[in-house]
N, C-alpha and C positions, 0 to 999 in steps of 0.2 A: 391310754395316756400317751402323750407325745414323748419322744426322746429329744435330747438337745440337738441331735443331728437334724431333726425336723424343723427346728426353729428358724423363722424368718423375721417376724415382727415381735419385738420384746417391749412389753408395755408395763405400766406402773399403776399403783394405787394413786389417788389424786393428790395426796399431800396438801401443800399450800395452794394448789389450784382447784380446790373443791368448790369454792364460790357458792355456798349454800345449797349444793346439790346432794343427793343421796349417794354416798360413795359406792354402795353396792350396785346401784343403777349405772353409775359411771363405768365401773369395771365390767359390768355385764355388756354395756354397749361396745367396749373395746373387744371383748371376746366375740360378740356377734359380728364385728367387723373383721375378725381374723387374727386377733392376738394369739400368739403361741405360748407366751409366758406372761405372767403377771408378777412383778416384783412388789412385795409389800414394803413400802417406804413411807413411813409416817413420823417424821422427826418432831412434829409439834405435839403429838399426842402423849398422854400419860401412859404408863405401862398397862394400867387397867383398861383404858380406852383402846390401846393397841390390841390387847387380847380380845376384847369384844368384837372389834371389826375384823381382826385377823381370823377368828373362827368362822365368821360369815363368809369371808372371801375364800378361805380354805374349802368350805363346803361348796361354794359356787364353782371354783376351779376344778374340784374333783368331779363334780357332776358333768362339767363341760369337757373334761379330758385335757385341760390346759395346765401347764407346769406352774407351780407356785413357789417362788423364791423369796426368802426373807432377806432384807438388806441388813448387813452388819451383825445382827444379833443371833448368835448361835442358840442361846437359851430359848428365845422366842421361836426359832425355827423348829426346835425339838418339841416344845410344848404344842405348837400348832400342827405338828407332823407335816411340815412343809416338805416339798421335794428337794429343797436345798437351801443354800445360803450364799449371798454375794458379799465378799469381803473387799475392803479397801487396802491400800498399801500400809495404812497405820493400824489396821485391825490385827486380830490374832493370826499368826502365820499358819499356813495350811498344815504344817507338820504337827501342830497342836490341835487343830480343828478336826483333822481326819479321824483320829481315834474316837472322837465324840459323835461325829456325823456318819461314820461308817460308809455305807454305800450311797448316801445322799449326794446330790450334786453340790460341788463347790466351785464357784466362779470368783474371779478376782479382777479388780480394776487395774489396768496397766496404762502407762503413758509414754513408755520408751521401749525400744527393742530389747534392751537389757532386762527390763521388768517382764517382758513377754517371755524371754528365755528362762528367767528364774521361775515364773509361774508354771511353765510347762514342766520344768525339772522338779518342781515341788509337788506335782501331781494334780494340778487344777483340772477340772473337767471342761471348763471354758474360760475365756477371758473377755473382759470388756476393754476396748481400746479407744482412747480419745483424750481430749475432745477433738473431733474432726473440724467442726466449725465453731464460731463464736456462740456462746450460750450464756443465758442469765439464770439458768436453773440452779447451778451450784455457786455458793458464795466463795469458796476457796478454789480459784480457777488454776488449772494447769496450763502450760503452754499448748497451743494448738499443734496437733500432730500432722494435720493436712492429708491430702489424698495420696501424696507420694509414699508416705509411710504406710498408709492403708494398703497400698499395692504391695509393699514389701512384706507386711505381715501376712497377706494372702499367700505369699510364696513360701514363707519360712515356718508358719505356725501349724503344727500337726494336729491341734485340737480346734474345735469350733471357736470362732471369735466374733464378737458383736461390736460394731462401731457405735459410738455414742458421742453426743455433744452437738447441739445446734442442728440436728437433722430434721428435715421436714419435707413437705411435698415440693418445695421449690428447688431443693438441691439433692434430693435422694437419688435421682438418676445418675448424677455424677459419682455417687458412692458405688452404685452398681457397675458403672463403667470402669471404676478402679478395681473391680473384682470382688467386692464385698456384697454378700446377699443377706446379711443379718444386721438389723439396726435396732437400737434401743432409742425410743422416742418418748419424750415427756410433753413439753410445752406445746409443740405443734398439734398434738392430739388433744390435750386438755383444754386448749384455748379455741379449738375449732367449733364452729356453730353446730356441727353434727358429728359427734365423736365416732359413731358407727361408720358413717360414710367416709370420714377421713381415714380411719383404719383400713377400710376396704380398699381405698385408693393406694395407700402406702403398701399394703400387703401384696397387691397386684403387681406393683412395680418391682418388689423384691423377689417375686416368684420366677 
């Protein structure tokens, strides 16, 4: 099983980008293309549907040695025996999540340098930082952080951080030039004509 230090390409379950495809096949294509992490993020599903798909993806990621992180939901992460959970700024603070999750990975979304410092002090295992570029994936949009702040986080953050927001094959090189070699990517992968091929291209640039 990978550790978070090994992570380069951070991928997601399909969510609203499913488009009548088999979600397990979509995630399998991401893994074949080089995904190091799959975040389970299915906001439109019922709890029962999330459990059904979550167990399938947990089995797949375990077989393939890929990290499996659940978005927002600590209970679901525990039930699925996920490798960890990713929390937002409005979710349960890390100080309450850690006793429940014990040694599992806890990541947190951050959008400012102050939030980065707070996440580190709170004991986060990694942070997501963004949005770097314009994105339509999230309905509640934060202000863009831009590449200058990405460079700053590279210098000050002692734990792994993953850039997120509008990243794709047309701008990912600029992210690497700013010093960041970890990227979370949703739409550029999900909307690609060949998911495995797109992941392969992105993973190669990040390596």
